[in-house]
N, C-alpha and C positions, 0 to 999 in steps of 0.2 A: 192729739185726740181728734182734731178737726179733720185730718187726713183719714183717720179711721172711719169717721162718720160718712165721708164721701165714698169710701170703699166698702160700705156696709154689705152690698150684695156679694162682693168678693170675699169678705170675711165669713159670710154665711156659707158660701160654697166651700171654703176651706174648713170651716167647722163641721159641716156635713160630712166631709171627707175624713174627719177624725183629727184635725189639727186643734189640739187643746189650747194652744196659745191664741189662735184666732177666736175660739169660743170665749176664752177669758177676756180678750180685748173687746169683743162684741158685747158681752154682758156688762162689763165694767163701764162701758160708754152709756149705759142706760140705768144703772142701779140707783144713782142719785135721784133722777127724775121719778123713777118708779117708787122709791121710798117716800118722796114728798107727796106724790099722788095718793099712795096708800095711807099715809098719815092723815091727809086731809079727809079721805073717804071714811077712815075708821075712827079717827079722833084719838088714837092711842099709839104713840110711837113704838112701844114694845110689840104690840100686836102687828103693827105695820111691818116691823122688821121681820117677824116670823113669816108673815104672808109673802113678803118680798123674797125671802130666801126660798120658800116653797115654790113661788112662781118662777124664779130663775132656774131652779132645779128642773121643774117640769118643762120649761122652755128649752133647756139644754138637751133634753131627751126627745124633743118633738120638733126639732128644726126641719125635719122632712115634711112636716105639715104646713110649714110657712109658705103661703102661695106667692107673696110678694117680698122678695128678699130685702128690698129697700125700705120696708115698713115694719120692722121688728118692734118699734116702740109701741105702736097701736096693738100689736099682737100681745105684747107683754101686759098691757093694761087690760085687755080682754080676758087674759088668762088669770088675772089677779082676782079670783073669786073667793 
């Protein structure tokens, strides 16, 4: 996974091109941290899991809007509304 984090811009490019494995790898690298962030913000693990899933779904369909391919973590937290 450390190699994947270093290659995040490459994974984003591959995911934008339709590579489902790259998308899965990219999102899997961030799901744990996003889940913890949302649990802290919402105070409810079940609600956090729902919002996390929704956020990852939205992110997967909006990769073209990501302006800095190396900073997907911040973009996910911003989309977690």
